[in-house]
C-alpha positions in Angstrom: 19.0 -6.9 -1.4 16.3 -4.7 -0.6 12.8 -6.1 0.4 9.5 -5.5 1.4 7.4 -7.1 3.7 3.4 -6.2 3.6 1.3 -6.9 7.0 -2.5 -5.8 8.3 -4.4 -7.6 5.9 -7.3 -9.7 6.8 -11.1 -9.7 7.4 -13.2 -7.3 7.9 -16.9 -5.8 7.6 -18.2 -3.1 5.1 -17.8 0.5 6.7 -14.8 -1.0 9.0 -11.3 0.1 8.8 -7.7 -1.4 8.3 -4.5 -0.2 8.5 -1.5 -2.0 6.0 2.3 -1.4 6.8 5.3 -1.9 4.5 8.5 -2.7 5.7 11.5 -1.9 3.5 15.1 -3.7 4.6 18.3 -1.9 3.3 19.1 1.9 2.2 16.8 2.8 -0.3 13.5 3.5 1.3 14.2 7.2 2.0 14.6 8.2 -1.3 12.2 6.2 -3.0 8.7 6.8 -3.8 6.3 4.1 -2.4 3.3 3.3 -3.8 0.5 0.9 -2.8 -1.6 -1.5 -5.6 -4.0 -3.8 -5.4 -5.3 -6.8 -7.5 -8.7 -8.2 -7.1 -9.6 -11.6 -8.6 -10.3 -11.3 -12.4 -9.0 -7.6 -12.8 -5.8 -6.1 -13.3 -3.4 -4.7 -10.9 -4.5 -1.3 -10.5 -2.6 1.9 -8.4 -3.9 2.8 -4.8 -2.1 5.3 -3.9 1.7 6.7 -3.9 3.7 8.8 -1.9 7.3 10.4 -2.6 10.2 10.8 -0.9 9.1 14.2 0.3 5.5 13.0 1.5 3.4 14.2 -1.5 0.5 12.3 -1.7 -1.6 10.8 -4.5 -4.9 8.4 -4.8 -6.5 6.5 -7.3 -10.2 8.2 -7.5 -11.9 5.0 -5.5 -10.3 5.5 -2.7 -10.0 9.4 -2.3 -11.5 10.6 1.4 -11.2 6.8 2.2 -7.7 5.7 2.2 -4.4 7.8 3.5 -1.0 6.8 2.4 2.2 8.1 5.0 5.7 6.7 5.9 8.0 6.7 8.5 11.4 7.2 7.2 13.4 6.6 10.6 11.3 3.0 10.8 11.6 2.2 7.1 7.9 1.7 7.0 5.0 3.0 4.6 1.2 3.0 5.9 -2.2 2.4 4.1 -4.8 3.7 6.8 -8.3 2.1 5.4 -11.5 3.3 6.2 -14.9 2.8 5.2 -14.1 -0.1 3.3 -16.1 -1.6 0.8 -16.7 -4.9 -0.9 -15.1 -3.2 -4.3 -11.9 -3.2 -2.1 -11.4 -6.6 -1.6 -8.0 -7.6 -3.0 -4.4 -8.6 -2.5 -2.6 -5.4 -1.7 1.1 -5.1 -2.6 3.8 -2.3 -1.8 6.1 -1.1 -4.3 9.2 1.0 -3.8 10.7 2.8 -6.8 14.4 3.9 -5.8 16.3 6.6 -7.9 18.1 5.0 -10.8 17.2 1.4 -10.0 14.7 -1.2 -10.8 11.2 -1.3 -8.8 10.9 -3.7 -6.1 7.7 -5.1 -5.2 6.8 -6.9 -1.7 5.1 -10.5 -1.8 1.4 -8.6 -1.2 -1.0 -9.1 2.2 -4.9 -9.9 1.5 -7.9 -8.1 2.3 -11.2 -9.3 2.4 -14.1 -7.2 3.1 -17.7 -8.9 3.7 -21.3 -7.6 4.0 
């Protein structure tokens, strides 16, 4: 079965950087649109960034210019580079895969905490 595992979360001060990784098992990665989502306490889960199988990326307005999504198909891994972190970025970050003609697959999430 396909599975997504996030890593790289942790505690960081405002202005700092963090890189999240999402490793995918199975054969669906190279043809899947991948996304990073986040959910802060008391808020709904929101889209952070998506990247297509061809490498086209789209970002939420709140992270444009600070976050970069990328993928390495040879390693079945998608990344989220987060720079200039703000208190508002504190959330659990989730990786999602959407294979063609198949149901979406979610990872378990990784905690990112930004402190002042």
